[in-house]
N, C-alpha and C positions, 0 to 999 in steps of 0.2 A: 406437611404441617407438623409443628411440634407443640406439645402441651406441657404445662408445668403444674406442680403442686409442691407444698412444703411439708416437712416432717420435723417435729420437735424431738430431738434426740437428747440424751443425757450429756452430750458433748457439744451441743449447740444446734441451731437451726440448719436444716439441710434443704436445699432446693433440688427437686427431682424434675427431670425432663424426659419426655418420650415422644416417639413418632408411631406410625402404624405398625412398625416391626417390633419395637421393644423399648426398653429404658435406654436413653441416650446420654443421660447425665445424672450425677449425684454429687453435689458440691456443698461443702461447708460454707456458710455465709462468711464472706471476707477472705476466702482462700486465694492463693496466688493466681490460679487460672480459673477463677469463678465464672461459670457459665460460658466457658470458652467455645464449646460447640453448639451453643443455643442459637437458633435462628432469631434474627431481629423480629421477624413476624412469628409470634407464638401466642398461645392462648392459655390462660389459667383455667384448667378444667380437670375434674377427676376422671381418670381413665382406668379401665380394668388393670392395666399393668402397674399403676400406682398402688392399687389395693394389694397386689402381690408383693411389690417392693416394700411397702410399709409393713406387711405381715412378716416378711423376711427380716426387716430391721427390728421389729418388735422382738422376734425370737433372738436375734443376735444380741441386742442390748439387754436381754434378760440373762445373758451369760451362757447361751447355748449355741451350738453350731446348727444353722438351718439345714434341713435335709432336702431342700429344693433350691432351684435357681430361677428367679423371675426372668422373663425374656429380656435379653439385652441386645442393643444395636450399637456396637462400638464404632465411632467415627474417627478415622485417623489414616495416616499413611500406612503402606504395607509393612514398613519396619515397625512402626508403633503397634500395629495390630499383632505382629509376631511376638513382641515383648509382652503385650497385655495378655496374650494367650498363655504365656509362661506364668504370669502373675496368677492367673486363675487356677494353676496347678499347685500353688503353694498351700500346703495343708493348714487348716485352722490351728492356731496356737503355735505355729512354727515360724521360723524366719529363714531367709536366705540373703545372699549378698548380691550387690550389683555385678560384681565380678563373676559369681556363679551363673547368673543369668546370661552374662556375656559369653561365658564358656559354652553353655547349653545352646545358645543361638548360633555361635560359630560352628559348633559340631553339626547342628542341624543343617547349616548352609554349606558345609564342607570347607570351612575356612580355618586357618591355623589360629586366628585370634579375632576378637572383636573388642571394641572400645567399651569399657565399663561406663565411661562418661556419656557415650551415646545412649547406652541403655538407661542411665540415670535421667537423661533428658526425656526419653519416652515414658519412663515410669512416672516422672513428675507431671506429665501431661495426660495421665490416665483420667478420663472424664467420668468414671463410675467408681468413685472411692468406696471403700469398705467391701462392697460386693465383688469388685475386682481388687483384691487385697494388696494394694501398693504399700500399705503401712507395714507389711511383713518383710520389706526389703530394708536391709541395714548395710552400713559400710563394712568393709572387710575387717576393720579393726574393732568392730562392735559399736561404732558411732551411730546413734539414732538421728540421722540427718536426712534431709531431702524430702520432707513430707509437705506437699503444697497446703494441706490443711493446718499445718503447724505441728511442731515437734511435741508439744504438750498433748495434742490429740493422738498422735502416733503412740506415745507412751500409754495413754489411757486405753486405747484399743488393744494394744498388746497385753496389757494387764488384764483387761476384760476376758481375753481369750486364754489366759493362764499361761502365756508364753514364758519360757525360761529367760528371765532378764539378766541372768548371771553373765557378766562380761559386756553387757550393753551399757552405754552411757550417753548422756546428752552432751554434745560438744559445747565448750564455753565460747568458742569463736569460730567463725567460718561464714561462708556465703549462703549456706542452706538453712540457716536458723529461722 
């Protein structure tokens, strides 16, 4: 059984979901893959994991790096789970590229290369935004592209973290805007 709750953030309303194991979803209202892994049968109910997640978000949105991680339960394919695990290792206030994640994953799997586009697809379907920091992934050329919550939110989250925005830009055209 999954449960839901909402959180009012400075960048918009967030829907939280959890099961008995941990947080299963954190989605911005109206985002591209909103509630993708949410069971049709779910119940709005405050759960202990929501209190932890909301405390984490309160600290985060106050401009500080939380020093704990609420319990999470990522739901996805083995490939997606491997990409999301790399996302969790991106330091607060830092960015990496889809290509760098692809290189790390290829090396981990003993492959000569891996598709950055495949990585981008998995990053875009990350169901636990912010806590699993997909907003810290940028294009190789510095393009702030590919954030399911919207590029405007990606910019605000990176600014909140004090990320070095030098060389980063919002694309004026493309499919991931």
